[in-house]
C-alpha positions as CSV (number, residue, x, y, z in Angstrom):
1,M,16.5,9.2,3.3
2,A,17.2,10.5,0.0
3,M,18.5,7.6,-1.7
4,T,15.9,6.7,-4.6
5,R,15.4,3.2,-6.3
6,A,16.9,2.6,-9.9
7,S,14.8,2.3,-12.8
8,H,12.8,-0.7,-13.7
9,T,11.7,-2.1,-16.8
10,H,8.3,-4.0,-15.3
11,D,6.2,-1.2,-14.3
12,R,2.5,-1.8,-15.2
13,R,0.2,0.8,-16.8
14,D,-3.7,0.6,-16.1
15,G,-5.7,2.7,-18.2
16,D,-4.0,6.0,-18.2
17,L,-2.7,5.3,-14.7
18,A,1.0,4.3,-14.1
19,V,1.8,1.9,-11.5
20,S,5.6,2.7,-11.3
21,K,8.2,2.0,-8.9
22,D,10.7,4.4,-10.6
23,G,12.5,7.2,-8.1
24,L,11.0,6.1,-5.3
25,P,12.9,6.8,-1.9
26,G,15.6,4.0,-0.8
27,W,13.5,3.3,2.5
28,L,10.6,2.2,0.6
29,D,12.5,-0.6,-0.8
30,P,11.3,-3.0,1.9
31,V,7.5,-2.5,1.0
32,V,7.9,-2.5,-2.6
33,R,9.2,-6.0,-2.2
34,A,6.6,-6.9,0.6
35,V,3.9,-5.8,-1.9
36,E,5.5,-7.9,-4.7
37,T,5.5,-11.1,-2.7
38,V,2.6,-11.0,0.1
39,Q,-0.2,-13.7,-0.3
40,P,-3.7,-12.6,0.6
41,L,-4.0,-15.0,3.6
42,Q,-0.6,-13.2,4.8
43,L,-2.6,-10.2,5.1
44,S,-6.1,-11.3,6.4
45,R,-8.2,-14.7,6.8
46,F,-11.1,-12.1,5.5
47,L,-10.6,-13.0,1.8
48,P,-13.3,-11.4,-0.9
49,P,-16.4,-14.1,-1.2
50,E,-15.8,-16.5,-4.0
51,D,-19.1,-16.0,-5.5
52,G,-18.0,-12.4,-6.4
53,G,-20.2,-11.0,-3.8
54,G,-19.7,-7.8,-1.7
55,R,-19.0,-4.1,-2.7
56,Q,-16.0,-3.1,-4.7
57,S,-14.1,-0.3,-2.9
58,A,-10.2,1.0,-2.5
59,V,-8.2,2.8,0.0
60,L,-5.2,4.6,-0.7
61,V,-2.0,3.6,1.5
62,L,0.1,7.1,1.0
63,F,3.6,7.0,2.1
64,G,5.3,10.6,2.8
65,E,8.1,12.2,4.3
66,G,7.4,14.6,6.8
67,D,9.8,16.6,9.5
68,D,10.0,13.2,11.6
69,G,10.8,10.9,8.6
70,P,8.5,8.5,6.8
71,E,4.8,9.0,7.3
72,L,1.4,7.7,6.8
73,L,-1.5,9.5,5.8
74,L,-4.7,8.9,7.7
75,M,-8.0,10.4,8.2
76,E,-10.8,10.0,11.0
77,R,-14.3,9.2,10.1
78,A,-17.0,11.6,11.1
79,S,-18.9,10.2,14.2
80,S,-22.2,10.7,12.2
81,L,-21.6,8.2,9.8
82,R,-23.7,4.9,9.4
83,S,-20.5,2.7,8.7
84,H,-17.2,3.0,10.8
85,A,-18.3,6.2,12.5
86,G,-15.4,8.0,14.2
87,Q,-12.9,5.2,13.2
88,P,-9.2,6.2,12.0
89,S,-8.8,5.0,8.4
90,F,-6.9,5.2,5.1
91,P,-8.5,7.8,2.6
92,G,-10.9,5.4,0.4
93,G,-14.4,4.2,-0.4
94,A,-16.6,2.2,-2.7
95,L,-16.0,2.3,-6.4
96,D,-18.1,4.7,-8.6
97,P,-19.1,3.8,-12.0
98,E,-17.1,6.3,-13.5
99,D,-13.8,4.8,-11.8
100,G,-14.3,1.9,-14.4
101,D,-13.5,-2.1,-14.2
102,P,-13.0,-2.8,-10.4
103,T,-10.7,-5.8,-12.2
104,A,-8.5,-3.5,-13.9
105,D,-7.8,0.2,-13.1
106,G,-11.2,0.9,-11.4
107,P,-9.5,0.7,-7.7
108,L,-6.5,2.7,-8.7
109,R,-9.0,5.4,-9.7
110,A,-11.2,5.2,-6.9
111,A,-8.4,5.4,-4.3
112,L,-7.2,8.7,-5.6
113,R,-10.7,10.1,-6.3
114,E,-11.7,9.3,-2.9
115,A,-8.5,10.6,-1.2
116,E,-8.8,13.8,-3.1
117,E,-12.6,14.1,-1.8
118,E,-11.9,13.1,1.7
119,T,-8.6,15.1,2.3
120,G,-8.1,17.5,-0.6
121,L,-4.7,16.3,-1.5
122,D,-3.8,16.9,-5.3
123,P,-3.7,13.2,-6.9
124,R,-1.2,14.7,-9.4
125,G,1.6,14.7,-6.8
126,V,0.9,11.0,-5.7
127,Q,2.6,8.2,-7.5
128,L,1.1,4.9,-7.2
129,F,3.9,1.9,-6.8
130,G,1.9,-1.1,-5.8
131,V,-1.6,-2.8,-5.3
132,L,-2.1,-5.4,-2.5
133,P,-4.2,-8.4,-2.8
134,K,-8.3,-7.5,-2.4
135,L,-9.3,-8.3,1.1
136,Y,-13.1,-8.4,2.7
137,I,-14.7,-6.3,5.8
138,P,-17.5,-8.8,6.5
139,V,-19.0,-6.2,8.9
140,S,-19.6,-3.8,5.9
141,S,-19.4,-6.4,3.0
142,F,-16.8,-4.2,1.5
143,V,-14.1,-5.7,-0.9
144,V,-11.2,-3.6,-0.5
145,T,-8.2,-3.0,-2.8
146,P,-5.5,-1.5,-0.8
147,V,-3.6,0.9,-3.2
148,L,0.1,2.0,-2.4
149,G,1.4,5.4,-3.3
150,W,4.3,7.7,-2.4
151,W,3.6,11.2,-1.8
152,R,6.2,12.4,-4.5
153,R,4.6,16.1,-4.4
154,P,3.1,16.9,-1.1
155,T,0.1,19.1,-1.1
156,P,-2.0,20.7,1.6
157,V,-4.6,18.3,3.3
158,G,-7.3,19.0,5.7
159,V,-11.3,18.2,6.2
160,V,-13.4,18.8,3.0
161,D,-16.5,17.8,4.2
162,P,-17.3,17.5,8.0
163,N,-20.2,15.5,7.5
164,E,-17.7,12.3,6.1
165,T,-14.4,13.4,7.9
166,A,-13.5,14.6,11.4
167,R,-9.9,15.2,10.7
168,V,-6.8,14.5,8.8
169,F,-3.4,13.7,9.8
170,T,0.0,11.9,9.2
171,V,1.6,9.7,11.3
172,P,5.3,8.7,11.5
173,V,6.2,5.4,10.6
174,A,8.3,5.4,13.7
175,D,5.4,5.9,16.1
176,L,3.6,3.3,14.5
177,T,6.7,0.6,14.8
178,D,7.3,2.2,18.5
179,P,6.7,-1.0,21.1
180,A,5.2,1.5,23.3
181,N,2.6,2.5,21.0
182,R,1.6,-0.9,19.9
183,A,-1.6,-2.8,21.8
184,T,-4.2,-5.6,20.8
185,T,-8.0,-4.5,21.1
186,V,-10.7,-7.4,21.5
187,H,-13.9,-6.6,19.6
188,P,-17.1,-7.5,21.2
189,S,-17.6,-10.4,19.0
190,G,-14.1,-11.9,20.4
191,H,-12.1,-11.2,17.6
192,R,-8.6,-9.7,18.5
193,G,-6.8,-7.3,16.4
194,P,-3.4,-5.2,16.3
195,A,-3.9,-1.7,17.3
196,F,-1.8,1.4,17.3
197,L,-2.3,4.3,20.0
198,V,-0.6,7.3,17.9
199,E,-1.9,11.0,17.2
200,S,-4.1,10.8,20.5
201,T,-6.2,8.3,18.8
202,L,-6.8,4.2,18.6
203,V,-6.1,3.2,14.9
204,W,-7.5,-0.2,14.8
205,G,-9.7,-2.4,12.5
206,F,-9.1,-2.8,9.0
207,T,-6.5,0.0,8.8
208,A,-4.5,-1.2,11.6
209,G,-4.4,-4.7,10.1
210,I,-3.0,-3.2,6.9
211,I,-0.2,-1.6,8.8
212,D,0.5,-4.2,11.4
213,R,1.4,-6.5,8.2
214,L,3.0,-4.2,6.0
215,V,5.3,-3.1,8.9
216,H,5.8,-7.0,9.6
217,Y,6.9,-7.8,5.8
218,A,9.1,-4.9,5.6
219,G,11.0,-5.9,8.2
220,W,10.3,-2.7,10.2
221,E,8.4,-4.5,13.3
222,Q,10.0,-4.3,16.5
223,P,9.2,-6.8,19.4
224,W,6.2,-5.6,21.4
225,D,4.0,-6.7,24.1
226,R,0.9,-8.6,22.4
227,D,-0.7,-8.9,26.0
228,K,-1.4,-5.4,26.1
229,Q,-5.0,-4.6,25.6
230,V,-6.8,-1.6,25.3
231,P,-10.7,-1.1,24.8
232,L,-12.0,0.3,21.6
233,D,-13.2,3.4,23.4
234,W,-9.6,4.7,24.3
235,R,-9.2,7.9,24.4
236,A,-5.7,9.8,25.4
């Protein structure tokens, strides 16, 4: 787990934000390869409108290393919110004008800014190492850029604004890949999607979709029962 990647010469720099693969832990290698090769339709059938519509946003997919090995940072949205109330998610949100160009470094800035505002993490401890293709959430018309980061220097996190966030927590990757914690949800619309029963909550929707695809293309997926269904109001 302590192994690091060799230096690369093709790191990209957006504005004053570096996207660097240097010094990442070796266990992130499969994720890096997946980010470099995955195509939009391999992640989701919901892609941004061709007319450029939709509200530009970004999420931070932050990998860290905890007591139980590799982990992901998630948060649970406040139940009072109008959109995605009570739903576990990655930190993130809509781009603000000060974030800059949504086709350049805007999503990088937005992902870090929103993560700081929602969880209190220090963005200076985060090394951004990849960006996935933009995806679309039809129910909210968000065009989402998933930005991947390595929590090189972890800092304390927690609820900053209870009006927006109910809790902040980390999930071991081992729990996300455990077949016992995997299931399928069926939305009232009939749409079926992957879900994860972890940390006393049900991770579903867009967030579960991203985790599912990353686990799959990183080669971490284990065979699991796709016929196992859980309701969206599941509680441990």
